[in-house]
MIRO-928387 format. One record per residue: residue in one letter; x, y, z of N, C-alpha, C, CB in turn; chain; residue number from 1. Coordinates in nm, 4 decimals. Glycine has a CB too. Example, Ala and Ser with C-alpha at 12.3 -4.5 7.8 and 13.67 -1.06 7.14 Angstrom:
<atom><res>a</res><n_c1>1.3190</n_c1><n_c2>-0.5690</n_c2><n_c3>0.7800</n_c3><ca_c1>1.2300</ca_c1><ca_c2>-0.4500</ca_c2><ca_c3>0.7800</ca_c3><c_c1>1.3200</c_c1><c_c2>-0.3300</c_c2><c_c3>0.7800</c_c3><cb_c1>1.1308</cb_c1><cb_c2>-0.4473</cb_c2><cb_c3>0.9046</cb_c3><chain>A</chain><n>1</n></atom>
<atom><res>s</res><n_c1>1.2850</n_c1><n_c2>-0.2250</n_c2><n_c3>0.7080</n_c3><ca_c1>1.3670</ca_c1><ca_c2>-0.1060</ca_c2><ca_c3>0.7140</ca_c3><c_c1>1.2900</c_c1><c_c2>0.0030</c_c2><c_c3>0.7870</c_c3><cb_c1>1.4084</cb_c1><cb_c2>-0.0598</cb_c2><cb_c3>0.5725</cb_c3><chain>A</chain><n>2</n></atom>
//
This chain:
<atom><res>m</res><n_c1>-0.6908</n_c1><n_c2>3.5967</n_c2><n_c3>-1.5092</n_c3><ca_c1>-0.5570</ca_c1><ca_c2>3.5469</ca_c2><ca_c3>-1.4481</ca_c3><c_c1>-0.6200</c_c1><c_c2>3.5113</c_c2><c_c3>-1.2984</c_c3><cb_c1>-0.4162</cb_c1><cb_c2>3.6770</cb_c2><cb_c3>-1.4483</cb_c3><chain>A</chain><n>1</n></atom>
<atom><res>n</res><n_c1>-0.6643</n_c1><n_c2>3.5853</n_c2><n_c3>-1.2413</n_c3><ca_c1>-0.7074</ca_c1><ca_c2>3.5502</ca_c2><ca_c3>-1.0808</ca_c3><c_c1>-0.8102</c_c1><c_c2>3.4047</c_c2><c_c3>-1.1302</c_c3><cb_c1>-0.8226</cb_c1><cb_c2>3.7176</cb_c2><cb_c3>-0.9785</cb_c3><chain>A</chain><n>2</n></atom>
<atom><res>e</res><n_c1>-0.8822</n_c1><n_c2>3.4237</n_c2><n_c3>-1.2065</n_c3><ca_c1>-0.9740</ca_c1><ca_c2>3.2797</ca_c2><ca_c3>-1.2624</ca_c3><c_c1>-0.8982</c_c1><c_c2>3.1527</c_c2><c_c3>-1.2553</c_c3><cb_c1>-1.0197</cb_c1><cb_c2>3.2876</cb_c2><cb_c3>-1.4296</cb_c3><chain>A</chain><n>3</n></atom>
<atom><res>s</res><n_c1>-0.7536</n_c1><n_c2>3.1687</n_c2><n_c3>-1.3276</n_c3><ca_c1>-0.6867</ca_c1><ca_c2>3.0668</ca_c2><ca_c3>-1.3878</ca_c3><c_c1>-0.6502</c_c1><c_c2>3.0317</c_c2><c_c3>-1.2241</c_c3><cb_c1>-0.5590</cb_c1><cb_c2>3.1046</cb_c2><cb_c3>-1.5185</cb_c3><chain>A</chain><n>4</n></atom>
<atom><res>k</res><n_c1>-0.5760</n_c1><n_c2>3.0866</n_c2><n_c3>-1.1719</n_c3><ca_c1>-0.5103</ca_c1><ca_c2>3.0844</ca_c2><ca_c3>-1.0322</ca_c3><c_c1>-0.6143</c_c1><c_c2>2.9894</c_c2><c_c3>-0.9348</c_c3><cb_c1>-0.4928</cb_c1><cb_c2>3.2565</cb_c2><cb_c3>-0.9678</cb_c3><chain>A</chain><n>5</n></atom>
<atom><res>q</res><n_c1>-0.7228</n_c1><n_c2>3.0596</n_c2><n_c3>-0.9427</n_c3><ca_c1>-0.8395</ca_c1><ca_c2>3.0102</ca_c2><ca_c3>-0.7882</ca_c3><c_c1>-0.8861</c_c1><c_c2>2.8694</c_c2><c_c3>-0.8955</c_c3><cb_c1>-1.0382</cb_c1><cb_c2>3.1731</cb_c2><cb_c3>-0.7247</cb_c3><chain>A</chain><n>6</n></atom>
<atom><res>a</res><n_c1>-0.8775</n_c1><n_c2>2.8556</n_c2><n_c3>-1.0253</n_c3><ca_c1>-0.9426</ca_c1><ca_c2>2.6760</ca_c2><ca_c3>-1.0603</ca_c3><c_c1>-0.7949</c_c1><c_c2>2.5893</c_c2><c_c3>-1.0064</c_c3><cb_c1>-0.9854</cb_c1><cb_c2>2.6305</cb_c2><cb_c3>-1.2967</cb_c3><chain>A</chain><n>7</n></atom>
<atom><res>a</res><n_c1>-0.7077</n_c1><n_c2>2.6776</n_c2><n_c3>-1.0168</n_c3><ca_c1>-0.5256</ca_c1><ca_c2>2.5612</ca_c2><ca_c3>-1.0293</ca_c3><c_c1>-0.5823</c_c1><c_c2>2.5186</c_c2><c_c3>-0.8443</c_c3><cb_c1>-0.2628</cb_c1><cb_c2>2.7102</cb_c2><cb_c3>-1.0528</cb_c3><chain>A</chain><n>8</n></atom>
<atom><res>a</res><n_c1>-0.5685</n_c1><n_c2>2.6539</n_c2><n_c3>-0.7627</n_c3><ca_c1>-0.5877</ca_c1><ca_c2>2.5892</ca_c2><ca_c3>-0.6618</ca_c3><c_c1>-0.7285</c_c1><c_c2>2.4919</c_c2><c_c3>-0.5854</c_c3><cb_c1>-0.5509</cb_c1><cb_c2>2.6793</cb_c2><cb_c3>-0.6036</cb_c3><chain>A</chain><n>9</n></atom>
<atom><res>s</res><n_c1>-0.8157</n_c1><n_c2>2.5557</n_c2><n_c3>-0.6213</n_c3><ca_c1>-0.9521</ca_c1><ca_c2>2.4434</ca_c2><ca_c3>-0.6242</ca_c3><c_c1>-0.9047</c_c1><c_c2>2.3236</c_c2><c_c3>-0.6445</c_c3><cb_c1>-1.0666</cb_c1><cb_c2>2.4615</cb_c2><cb_c3>-0.7411</cb_c3><chain>A</chain><n>10</n></atom>
<atom><res>q</res><n_c1>-0.8413</n_c1><n_c2>2.2599</n_c2><n_c3>-0.7969</n_c3><ca_c1>-0.8160</ca_c1><ca_c2>2.1065</ca_c2><ca_c3>-0.7938</ca_c3><c_c1>-0.6812</c_c1><c_c2>2.0873</c_c2><c_c3>-0.7170</c_c3><cb_c1>-0.8062</cb_c1><cb_c2>2.0386</cb_c2><cb_c3>-0.9512</cb_c3><chain>A</chain><n>11</n></atom>
<atom><res>d</res><n_c1>-0.6367</n_c1><n_c2>2.1490</n_c2><n_c3>-0.6870</n_c3><ca_c1>-0.5237</ca_c1><ca_c2>2.1344</ca_c2><ca_c3>-0.5899</ca_c3><c_c1>-0.6014</c_c1><c_c2>2.0652</c_c2><c_c3>-0.4179</c_c3><cb_c1>-0.4420</cb_c1><cb_c2>2.3208</cb_c2><cb_c3>-0.5756</cb_c3><chain>A</chain><n>12</n></atom>
<atom><res>n</res><n_c1>-0.7234</n_c1><n_c2>2.1218</n_c2><n_c3>-0.3860</n_c3><ca_c1>-0.7587</ca_c1><ca_c2>2.1311</ca_c2><ca_c3>-0.2743</ca_c3><c_c1>-0.8254</c_c1><c_c2>2.0144</c_c2><c_c3>-0.3142</c_c3><cb_c1>-0.8165</cb_c1><cb_c2>2.2511</cb_c2><cb_c3>-0.2168</cb_c3><chain>A</chain><n>13</n></atom>
<atom><res>i</res><n_c1>-0.8675</n_c1><n_c2>1.9444</n_c2><n_c3>-0.4261</n_c3><ca_c1>-1.0030</ca_c1><ca_c2>1.8284</ca_c2><ca_c3>-0.4626</ca_c3><c_c1>-0.8468</c_c1><c_c2>1.7255</c_c2><c_c3>-0.4463</c_c3><cb_c1>-1.1317</cb_c1><cb_c2>1.8385</cb_c2><cb_c3>-0.6789</cb_c3><chain>A</chain><n>14</n></atom>
<atom><res>e</res><n_c1>-0.7388</n_c1><n_c2>1.7265</n_c2><n_c3>-0.5288</n_c3><ca_c1>-0.6721</ca_c1><ca_c2>1.5887</ca_c2><ca_c3>-0.5169</ca_c3><c_c1>-0.6031</c_c1><c_c2>1.6286</c_c2><c_c3>-0.3396</c_c3><cb_c1>-0.5263</cb_c1><cb_c2>1.5531</cb_c2><cb_c3>-0.6770</cb_c3><chain>A</chain><n>15</n></atom>
<atom><res>m</res><n_c1>-0.5873</n_c1><n_c2>1.7249</n_c2><n_c3>-0.2895</n_c3><ca_c1>-0.5161</ca_c1><ca_c2>1.6537</ca_c2><ca_c3>-0.1422</ca_c3><c_c1>-0.6376</c_c1><c_c2>1.6017</c_c2><c_c3>-0.0610</c_c3><cb_c1>-0.4210</cb_c1><cb_c2>1.7792</cb_c2><cb_c3>-0.0304</cb_c3><chain>A</chain><n>16</n></atom>
<atom><res>s</res><n_c1>-0.7317</n_c1><n_c2>1.6297</n_c2><n_c3>-0.0528</n_c3><ca_c1>-0.8656</ca_c1><ca_c2>1.5639</ca_c2><ca_c3>0.0207</ca_c3><c_c1>-0.8792</c_c1><c_c2>1.4081</c_c2><c_c3>-0.0368</c_c3><cb_c1>-1.0232</cb_c1><cb_c2>1.6615</cb_c2><cb_c3>-0.0228</cb_c3><chain>A</chain><n>17</n></atom>
<atom><res>s</res><n_c1>-0.8807</n_c1><n_c2>1.3831</n_c2><n_c3>-0.1622</n_c3><ca_c1>-0.9029</ca_c1><ca_c2>1.2167</ca_c2><ca_c3>-0.2304</ca_c3><c_c1>-0.7620</c_c1><c_c2>1.1849</c_c2><c_c3>-0.1588</c_c3><cb_c1>-0.9096</cb_c1><cb_c2>1.1861</cb_c2><cb_c3>-0.4485</cb_c3><chain>A</chain><n>18</n></atom>
<atom><res>l</res><n_c1>-0.6465</n_c1><n_c2>1.2467</n_c2><n_c3>-0.1530</n_c3><ca_c1>-0.5533</ca_c1><ca_c2>1.1613</ca_c2><ca_c3>-0.1028</ca_c3><c_c1>-0.5468</c_c1><c_c2>1.1385</c_c2><c_c3>0.0253</c_c3><cb_c1>-0.4467</cb_c1><cb_c2>1.1927</cb_c2><cb_c3>-0.1345</cb_c3><chain>A</chain><n>19</n></atom>
<atom><res>l</res><n_c1>-0.5550</n_c1><n_c2>1.2360</n_c2><n_c3>0.1234</n_c3><ca_c1>-0.6247</ca_c1><ca_c2>1.2227</ca_c2><ca_c3>0.2400</ca_c3><c_c1>-0.7319</c_c1><c_c2>1.1050</c_c2><c_c3>0.2934</c_c3><cb_c1>-0.6820</cb_c1><cb_c2>1.3300</cb_c2><cb_c3>0.2379</cb_c3><chain>A</chain><n>20</n></atom>
<atom><res>l</res><n_c1>-0.8043</n_c1><n_c2>1.1315</n_c2><n_c3>0.1912</n_c3><ca_c1>-0.9297</ca_c1><ca_c2>0.9974</ca_c2><ca_c3>0.2218</ca_c3><c_c1>-0.8844</c_c1><c_c2>0.8742</c_c2><c_c3>0.2133</c_c3><cb_c1>-1.0541</cb_c1><cb_c2>0.9861</cb_c2><cb_c3>0.1184</cb_c3><chain>A</chain><n>21</n></atom>
<atom><res>g</res><n_c1>-0.8051</n_c1><n_c2>0.8416</n_c2><n_c3>0.0644</n_c3><ca_c1>-0.7597</ca_c1><ca_c2>0.7606</ca_c2><ca_c3>0.0239</ca_c3><c_c1>-0.6612</c_c1><c_c2>0.6785</c_c2><c_c3>0.1525</c_c3><cb_c1>-0.7071</cb_c1><cb_c2>0.8162</cb_c2><cb_c3>-0.0933</cb_c3><chain>A</chain><n>22</n></atom>
<atom><res>a</res><n_c1>-0.5671</n_c1><n_c2>0.7716</n_c2><n_c3>0.2017</n_c3><ca_c1>-0.4557</ca_c1><ca_c2>0.7528</ca_c2><ca_c3>0.3050</ca_c3><c_c1>-0.5525</c_c1><c_c2>0.6504</c_c2><c_c3>0.4498</c_c3><cb_c1>-0.3859</cb_c1><cb_c2>0.9497</cb_c2><cb_c3>0.3625</cb_c3><chain>A</chain><n>23</n></atom>
<atom><res>g</res><n_c1>-0.6496</n_c1><n_c2>0.7415</n_c2><n_c3>0.4372</n_c3><ca_c1>-0.7332</ca_c1><ca_c2>0.7241</ca_c2><ca_c3>0.5971</ca_c3><c_c1>-0.7734</c_c1><c_c2>0.5984</c_c2><c_c3>0.5552</c_c3><cb_c1>-0.8803</cb_c1><cb_c2>0.8401</cb_c2><cb_c3>0.6535</cb_c3><chain>A</chain><n>24</n></atom>
<atom><res>f</res><n_c1>-0.8583</n_c1><n_c2>0.5699</n_c2><n_c3>0.4290</n_c3><ca_c1>-0.9131</ca_c1><ca_c2>0.4149</ca_c2><ca_c3>0.4237</ca_c3><c_c1>-0.7820</c_c1><c_c2>0.3043</c_c2><c_c3>0.4678</c_c3><cb_c1>-0.9719</cb_c1><cb_c2>0.3766</cb_c2><cb_c3>0.2431</cb_c3><chain>A</chain><n>25</n></atom>
<atom><res>a</res><n_c1>-0.6822</n_c1><n_c2>0.3515</n_c2><n_c3>0.3816</n_c3><ca_c1>-0.5741</ca_c1><ca_c2>0.2546</ca_c2><ca_c3>0.3935</ca_c3><c_c1>-0.5239</c_c1><c_c2>0.2332</c_c2><c_c3>0.5189</c_c3><cb_c1>-0.4704</cb_c1><cb_c2>0.2867</cb_c2><cb_c3>0.3177</cb_c3><chain>A</chain><n>26</n></atom>
<atom><res>l</res><n_c1>-0.4990</n_c1><n_c2>0.3144</n_c2><n_c3>0.5915</n_c3><ca_c1>-0.4677</ca_c1><ca_c2>0.3037</ca_c2><ca_c3>0.7360</ca_c3><c_c1>-0.6074</c_c1><c_c2>0.2294</c_c2><c_c3>0.8117</c_c3><cb_c1>-0.4323</cb_c1><cb_c2>0.4692</cb_c2><cb_c3>0.7995</cb_c3><chain>A</chain><n>27</n></atom>
<atom><res>a</res><n_c1>-0.6966</n_c1><n_c2>0.2697</n_c2><n_c3>0.7983</n_c3><ca_c1>-0.7920</ca_c1><ca_c2>0.1763</ca_c2><ca_c3>0.8647</ca_c3><c_c1>-0.8050</c_c1><c_c2>0.0486</c_c2><c_c3>0.8284</c_c3><cb_c1>-0.9082</cb_c1><cb_c2>0.2174</cb_c2><cb_c3>0.8581</cb_c3><chain>A</chain><n>28</n></atom>
<atom><res>s</res><n_c1>-0.8027</n_c1><n_c2>0.0236</n_c2><n_c3>0.7089</n_c3><ca_c1>-0.7909</ca_c1><ca_c2>-0.1409</ca_c2><ca_c3>0.6591</ca_c3><c_c1>-0.6731</c_c1><c_c2>-0.2318</c_c2><c_c3>0.6878</c_c3><cb_c1>-0.7940</cb_c1><cb_c2>-0.1490</cb_c2><cb_c3>0.5086</cb_c3><chain>A</chain><n>29</n></atom>
<atom><res>l</res><n_c1>-0.5604</n_c1><n_c2>-0.1165</n_c2><n_c3>0.7429</n_c3><ca_c1>-0.4460</ca_c1><ca_c2>-0.2033</ca_c2><ca_c3>0.7866</ca_c3><c_c1>-0.4162</c_c1><c_c2>-0.2057</c_c2><c_c3>0.8989</c_c3><cb_c1>-0.3409</cb_c1><cb_c2>-0.1841</cb_c2><cb_c3>0.7372</cb_c3><chain>A</chain><n>30</n></atom>
<atom><res>i</res><n_c1>-0.4644</n_c1><n_c2>-0.1335</n_c2><n_c3>1.0087</n_c3><ca_c1>-0.3982</ca_c1><ca_c2>-0.1212</ca_c2><ca_c3>1.1058</ca_c3><c_c1>-0.5041</c_c1><c_c2>-0.1216</c_c2><c_c3>1.2432</c_c3><cb_c1>-0.3134</cb_c1><cb_c2>-0.0009</cb_c2><cb_c3>1.0794</cb_c3><chain>A</chain><n>31</n></atom>
<atom><res>i</res><n_c1>-0.6152</n_c1><n_c2>-0.0341</n_c2><n_c3>1.2009</n_c3><ca_c1>-0.7361</ca_c1><ca_c2>0.0067</ca_c2><ca_c3>1.2788</ca_c3><c_c1>-0.8608</c_c1><c_c2>-0.1179</c_c2><c_c3>1.3027</c_c3><cb_c1>-0.7995</cb_c1><cb_c2>0.1370</cb_c2><cb_c3>1.1928</cb_c3><chain>A</chain><n>32</n></atom>
<atom><res>l</res><n_c1>-0.8726</n_c1><n_c2>-0.2054</n_c2><n_c3>1.1614</n_c3><ca_c1>-0.9770</ca_c1><ca_c2>-0.2449</ca_c2><ca_c3>1.1541</ca_c3><c_c1>-0.8916</c_c1><c_c2>-0.4084</c_c2><c_c3>1.2057</c_c3><cb_c1>-1.0635</cb_c1><cb_c2>-0.2068</cb_c2><cb_c3>1.0029</cb_c3><chain>A</chain><n>33</n></atom>
<atom><res>p</res><n_c1>-0.7982</n_c1><n_c2>-0.4388</n_c2><n_c3>1.1670</n_c3><ca_c1>-0.7731</ca_c1><ca_c2>-0.5817</ca_c2><ca_c3>1.2361</ca_c3><c_c1>-0.7765</c_c1><c_c2>-0.5541</c_c2><c_c3>1.3941</c_c3><cb_c1>-0.6143</cb_c1><cb_c2>-0.6532</cb_c2><cb_c3>1.1888</cb_c3><chain>A</chain><n>34</n></atom>
<atom><res>a</res><n_c1>-0.6953</n_c1><n_c2>-0.4648</n_c2><n_c3>1.4412</n_c3><ca_c1>-0.6764</ca_c1><ca_c2>-0.4166</ca_c2><ca_c3>1.6301</ca_c3><c_c1>-0.8472</c_c1><c_c2>-0.4355</c_c2><c_c3>1.6296</c_c3><cb_c1>-0.5939</cb_c1><cb_c2>-0.1911</cb_c2><cb_c3>1.6920</cb_c3><chain>A</chain><n>35</n></atom>
<atom><res>l</res><n_c1>-0.9451</n_c1><n_c2>-0.3727</n_c2><n_c3>1.6005</n_c3><ca_c1>-1.0832</ca_c1><ca_c2>-0.3585</ca_c2><ca_c3>1.6636</ca_c3><c_c1>-1.1384</c_c1><c_c2>-0.5271</c_c2><c_c3>1.6150</c_c3><cb_c1>-1.1898</cb_c1><cb_c2>-0.1999</cb_c2><cb_c3>1.5854</cb_c3><chain>A</chain><n>36</n></atom>
<atom><res>a</res><n_c1>-1.1210</n_c1><n_c2>-0.5700</n_c2><n_c3>1.5261</n_c3><ca_c1>-1.1318</ca_c1><ca_c2>-0.7151</ca_c2><ca_c3>1.5474</ca_c3><c_c1>-1.1127</c_c1><c_c2>-0.8262</c_c2><c_c3>1.6341</c_c3><cb_c1>-1.0887</cb_c1><cb_c2>-0.7454</cb_c2><cb_c3>1.4893</cb_c3><chain>A</chain><n>37</n></atom>
<atom><res>q</res><n_c1>-0.9885</n_c1><n_c2>-0.7826</n_c2><n_c3>1.6355</n_c3><ca_c1>-0.9396</ca_c1><ca_c2>-0.8685</ca_c2><ca_c3>1.7689</ca_c3><c_c1>-0.9767</c_c1><c_c2>-0.8473</c_c2><c_c3>1.8641</c_c3><cb_c1>-0.8276</cb_c1><cb_c2>-0.8728</cb_c2><cb_c3>1.8057</cb_c3><chain>A</chain><n>38</n></atom>
<atom><res>r</res><n_c1>-1.0418</n_c1><n_c2>-0.7058</n_c2><n_c3>1.8872</n_c3><ca_c1>-1.0733</ca_c1><ca_c2>-0.6843</ca_c2><ca_c3>2.0238</ca_c3><c_c1>-1.2096</c_c1><c_c2>-0.7577</c_c2><c_c3>2.0293</c_c3><cb_c1>-1.0765</cb_c1><cb_c2>-0.5249</cb_c2><cb_c3>2.0679</cb_c3><chain>A</chain><n>39</n></atom>
<atom><res>v</res><n_c1>-1.3035</n_c1><n_c2>-0.7225</n_c2><n_c3>1.8781</n_c3><ca_c1>-1.4389</ca_c1><ca_c2>-0.7414</ca_c2><ca_c3>1.9619</ca_c3><c_c1>-1.4332</c_c1><c_c2>-0.9095</c_c2><c_c3>1.9527</c_c3><cb_c1>-1.6019</cb_c1><cb_c2>-0.6568</cb_c2><cb_c3>1.8812</cb_c3><chain>A</chain><n>40</n></atom>
<atom><res>g</res><n_c1>-1.3563</n_c1><n_c2>-0.9667</n_c2><n_c3>1.8483</n_c3><ca_c1>-1.3599</ca_c1><ca_c2>-1.1223</ca_c2><ca_c3>1.8191</ca_c3><c_c1>-1.3860</c_c1><c_c2>-1.1929</c_c2><c_c3>1.6882</c_c3><cb_c1>-1.4544</cb_c1><cb_c2>-1.1742</cb_c2><cb_c3>1.8954</cb_c3><chain>A</chain><n>41</n></atom>
<atom><res>l</res><n_c1>-1.3965</n_c1><n_c2>-1.0845</n_c2><n_c3>1.6062</n_c3><ca_c1>-1.4254</ca_c1><ca_c2>-1.1280</ca_c2><ca_c3>1.4528</ca_c3><c_c1>-1.3406</c_c1><c_c2>-1.2509</c_c2><c_c3>1.4090</c_c3><cb_c1>-1.3889</cb_c1><cb_c2>-1.0031</cb_c2><cb_c3>1.3470</cb_c3><chain>A</chain><n>42</n></atom>
<atom><res>g</res><n_c1>-1.3977</n_c1><n_c2>-1.3483</n_c2><n_c3>1.3237</n_c3><ca_c1>-1.3059</ca_c1><ca_c2>-1.4022</ca_c2><ca_c3>1.2637</ca_c3><c_c1>-1.2019</c_c1><c_c2>-1.3495</c_c2><c_c3>1.1884</c_c3><cb_c1>-1.3521</cb_c1><cb_c2>-1.4653</cb_c2><cb_c3>1.2095</cb_c3><chain>A</chain><n>43</n></atom>
<atom><res>s</res><n_c1>-1.1169</n_c1><n_c2>-1.4196</n_c2><n_c3>1.1272</n_c3><ca_c1>-1.0165</ca_c1><ca_c2>-1.3791</ca_c2><ca_c3>1.0482</ca_c3><c_c1>-1.0776</c_c1><c_c2>-1.3848</c_c2><c_c3>0.8975</c_c3><cb_c1>-0.8883</cb_c1><cb_c2>-1.4692</cb_c2><cb_c3>1.0738</cb_c3><chain>A</chain><n>44</n></atom>
<atom><res>s</res><n_c1>-1.1334</n_c1><n_c2>-1.4457</n_c2><n_c3>0.8448</n_c3><ca_c1>-1.2161</ca_c1><ca_c2>-1.4400</ca_c2><ca_c3>0.7300</ca_c3><c_c1>-1.2943</c_c1><c_c2>-1.3005</c_c2><c_c3>0.6913</c_c3><cb_c1>-1.3130</cb_c1><cb_c2>-1.5460</cb_c2><cb_c3>0.7503</cb_c3><chain>A</chain><n>45</n></atom>
<atom><res>l</res><n_c1>-1.3929</n_c1><n_c2>-1.2383</n_c2><n_c3>0.7825</n_c3><ca_c1>-1.4420</ca_c1><ca_c2>-1.1466</ca_c2><ca_c3>0.7985</ca_c3><c_c1>-1.3693</c_c1><c_c2>-1.0570</c_c2><c_c3>0.8046</c_c3><cb_c1>-1.5041</cb_c1><cb_c2>-1.1515</cb_c2><cb_c3>0.8688</cb_c3><chain>A</chain><n>46</n></atom>
<atom><res>t</res><n_c1>-1.2708</n_c1><n_c2>-1.0480</n_c2><n_c3>0.8703</n_c3><ca_c1>-1.1692</ca_c1><ca_c2>-0.9302</ca_c2><ca_c3>0.8999</ca_c3><c_c1>-1.1146</c_c1><c_c2>-0.8944</c_c2><c_c3>0.7654</c_c3><cb_c1>-1.0424</cb_c1><cb_c2>-0.9716</cb_c2><cb_c3>1.0058</cb_c3><chain>A</chain><n>47</n></atom>
<atom><res>i</res><n_c1>-1.0622</n_c1><n_c2>-1.0319</n_c2><n_c3>0.6992</n_c3><ca_c1>-1.0197</ca_c1><ca_c2>-1.0437</ca_c2><ca_c3>0.5538</ca_c3><c_c1>-1.0711</c_c1><c_c2>-0.9300</c_c2><c_c3>0.4748</c_c3><cb_c1>-1.0695</cb_c1><cb_c2>-1.1749</cb_c2><cb_c3>0.4892</cb_c3><chain>A</chain><n>48</n></atom>
<atom><res>a</res><n_c1>-1.2140</n_c1><n_c2>-0.9726</n_c2><n_c3>0.4721</n_c3><ca_c1>-1.3382</ca_c1><ca_c2>-0.9310</ca_c2><ca_c3>0.3691</ca_c3><c_c1>-1.3783</c_c1><c_c2>-0.7545</c_c2><c_c3>0.4091</c_c3><cb_c1>-1.5027</cb_c1><cb_c2>-1.0558</cb_c2><cb_c3>0.4070</cb_c3><chain>A</chain><n>49</n></atom>
<atom><res>l</res><n_c1>-1.3560</n_c1><n_c2>-0.7204</n_c2><n_c3>0.5450</n_c3><ca_c1>-1.3513</ca_c1><ca_c2>-0.6161</ca_c2><ca_c3>0.5558</ca_c3><c_c1>-1.2713</c_c1><c_c2>-0.5183</c_c2><c_c3>0.4869</c_c3><cb_c1>-1.3440</cb_c1><cb_c2>-0.6166</cb_c2><cb_c3>0.6452</cb_c3><chain>A</chain><n>50</n></atom>
<atom><res>r</res><n_c1>-1.1289</n_c1><n_c2>-0.5999</n_c2><n_c3>0.5111</n_c3><ca_c1>-1.0184</ca_c1><ca_c2>-0.5222</ca_c2><ca_c3>0.4921</ca_c3><c_c1>-1.0300</c_c1><c_c2>-0.5030</c_c2><c_c3>0.3460</c_c3><cb_c1>-0.8853</cb_c1><cb_c2>-0.5838</cb_c2><cb_c3>0.5426</cb_c3><chain>A</chain><n>51</n></atom>
<atom><res>g</res><n_c1>-1.0454</n_c1><n_c2>-0.5763</n_c2><n_c3>0.2294</n_c3><ca_c1>-1.0226</ca_c1><ca_c2>-0.5940</ca_c2><ca_c3>0.0972</ca_c3><c_c1>-1.1345</c_c1><c_c2>-0.4776</c_c2><c_c3>0.0473</c_c3><cb_c1>-1.0441</cb_c1><cb_c2>-0.7599</cb_c2><cb_c3>0.0452</cb_c3><chain>A</chain><n>52</n></atom>
<atom><res>a</res><n_c1>-1.2607</n_c1><n_c2>-0.4792</n_c2><n_c3>0.1167</n_c3><ca_c1>-1.3876</ca_c1><ca_c2>-0.3633</ca_c2><ca_c3>0.0996</ca_c3><c_c1>-1.2987</c_c1><c_c2>-0.2294</c_c2><c_c3>0.1322</c_c3><cb_c1>-1.5430</cb_c1><cb_c2>-0.3852</cb_c2><cb_c3>0.2313</cb_c3><chain>A</chain><n>53</n></atom>
<atom><res>l</res><n_c1>-1.2426</n_c1><n_c2>-0.2036</n_c2><n_c3>0.2399</n_c3><ca_c1>-1.1892</ca_c1><ca_c2>-0.0639</ca_c2><ca_c3>0.2431</ca_c3><c_c1>-1.0967</c_c1><c_c2>-0.0485</c_c2><c_c3>0.1740</c_c3><cb_c1>-1.1523</cb_c1><cb_c2>-0.0162</cb_c2><cb_c3>0.3528</cb_c3><chain>A</chain><n>54</n></atom>
<atom><res>m</res><n_c1>-0.9662</n_c1><n_c2>-0.1688</n_c2><n_c3>0.0883</n_c3><ca_c1>-0.8574</ca_c1><ca_c2>-0.1173</ca_c2><ca_c3>0.0443</ca_c3><c_c1>-0.9637</c_c1><c_c2>-0.0947</c_c2><c_c3>-0.0994</c_c3><cb_c1>-0.7008</cb_c1><cb_c2>-0.2186</cb_c2><cb_c3>0.0507</cb_c3><chain>A</chain><n>55</n></atom>
<atom><res>r</res><n_c1>-1.0430</n_c1><n_c2>-0.1504</n_c2><n_c3>-0.1836</n_c3><ca_c1>-1.1183</ca_c1><ca_c2>-0.1215</ca_c2><ca_c3>-0.2874</ca_c3><c_c1>-1.1309</c_c1><c_c2>0.0289</c_c2><c_c3>-0.2875</c_c3><cb_c1>-1.2451</cb_c1><cb_c2>-0.1940</cb_c2><cb_c3>-0.2824</cb_c3><chain>A</chain><n>56</n></atom>
<atom><res>a</res><n_c1>-1.2354</n_c1><n_c2>0.0672</n_c2><n_c3>-0.1448</n_c3><ca_c1>-1.2791</ca_c1><ca_c2>0.1983</ca_c2><ca_c3>-0.1352</ca_c3><c_c1>-1.1687</c_c1><c_c2>0.3315</c_c2><c_c3>-0.1620</c_c3><cb_c1>-1.3356</cb_c1><cb_c2>0.2015</cb_c2><cb_c3>0.0031</cb_c3><chain>A</chain><n>57</n></atom>
<atom><res>s</res><n_c1>-1.0599</n_c1><n_c2>0.2577</n_c2><n_c3>-0.0768</n_c3><ca_c1>-0.9483</ca_c1><ca_c2>0.3591</ca_c2><ca_c3>-0.1128</ca_c3><c_c1>-0.9033</c_c1><c_c2>0.3652</c_c2><c_c3>-0.2076</c_c3><cb_c1>-0.8544</cb_c1><cb_c2>0.3612</cb_c2><cb_c3>-0.0593</cb_c3><chain>A</chain><n>58</n></atom>
<atom><res>s</res><n_c1>-0.8964</n_c1><n_c2>0.2726</n_c2><n_c3>-0.3406</n_c3><ca_c1>-0.8375</ca_c1><ca_c2>0.3262</ca_c2><ca_c3>-0.4372</ca_c3><c_c1>-0.9361</c_c1><c_c2>0.3992</c_c2><c_c3>-0.5644</c_c3><cb_c1>-0.7521</cb_c1><cb_c2>0.2178</cb_c2><cb_c3>-0.4792</cb_c3><chain>A</chain><n>59</n></atom>
<atom><res>r</res><n_c1>-1.0828</n_c1><n_c2>0.3899</n_c2><n_c3>-0.5091</n_c3><ca_c1>-1.1425</ca_c1><ca_c2>0.4411</ca_c2><ca_c3>-0.5737</ca_c3><c_c1>-1.1567</c_c1><c_c2>0.5663</c_c2><c_c3>-0.5256</c_c3><cb_c1>-1.2303</cb_c1><cb_c2>0.3803</cb_c2><cb_c3>-0.5969</cb_c3><chain>A</chain><n>60</n></atom>
<atom><res>v</res><n_c1>-1.1047</n_c1><n_c2>0.6236</n_c2><n_c3>-0.4653</n_c3><ca_c1>-1.1401</ca_c1><ca_c2>0.7689</ca_c2><ca_c3>-0.4245</ca_c3><c_c1>-1.0210</c_c1><c_c2>0.8664</c_c2><c_c3>-0.5527</c_c3><cb_c1>-1.0930</cb_c1><cb_c2>0.7969</cb_c2><cb_c3>-0.2110</cb_c3><chain>A</chain><n>61</n></atom>
//
């Protein structure tokens, strides 16, 4: 019985970490990346490409 509870808790921890990682990537691509790109002076096309890469990474997690 304890083994099944531990397995369920372990699965919950994995799901929570995946959710947090995906949310972090989404936050970075929507808010942080454009702010940094504007500060550094990157072009909009490069910023959009980096944003797309981060969004793809967040959906794979």
